[in-house]
N, C-alpha and C positions, 0 to 999 in steps of 0.2 A: 578688614573686608572678609577674610576667610571665615571668621566666627559668625558673621552676619549672613553668610550664604545658607539658604535652606538646603538641608540634606534631602535628597530624593531617595525613595526606596528603590532598591535595585531588584530587577526581576530575577528570580532564581528558578532554574530548570530542575525539576526532580529527576535524579538519575534513574534509569531503568523503566522509564514510562513507555508504554506501547499502546497503540490504538489498533483494534481489529475490526474489520468490516467483513461481513459474510453475506453472499448473495446465493442464488440457486446453484451457480456453477463455480464460484470462486470464494476463497477466503484469503484476505490480504492483511498483513500486519506491518505497521509502520513503527519503526524505532525512532522515538522522538530525539534521542541523543545523536544518532548518526544520520538520520534521514533515510536510512536503508529501508526499502520496501520489498517484502517477500510475499510470494503468493502460492497457493496450493489449489490445484484443479479438483473440484468436488464432484463433477459429473461429466459424462461424455467419454469420448474416445481416449482422452488424455487424463482420465480420472486418476488421482493419486500422485501425479507429477508436480514437482515444484517448478514454477515458472522460470526460475534461473537455470534450470537444467535443460530447458527446451530451446530449440533453434528458432530463428526468426521465422522460418517457414512453418514450423509447428505452431508458433504463436499466432501467425496469420490464419492458419487453418482453424485453430481454436476460435478465433474471432468470428470467422465465417459460420461456425457451428452455433453461434449465439444470436441469431437474428430476432428471436422472440424474447430475448432477455436483456433489455437496455441497461439494467443496473450492472450486470456482469460485463457487458461490453464497455461501459464507462470505466469500470475498474481496470479492465485490461488496457484500455487506451491510456489511463493514468500511468500504469506500469511501463508501457512502451514509450 
């Protein structure tokens, strides 16, 4: 029976793969290996800050500063 089973290819993850998305106000990077999501603020009062260094109150303030930027808001929602 064992020799008659069809062998299925196994999915292989490529180590070191990252995806980056950039909007007007944010740049986010996803590490495919760990699922870790990092973000950098590109514009506004918090420009230059990494999202993981910001308090929840600061992240909420940033969100309120982005009413005309739905793409950046969506990225921030994903991060939160």
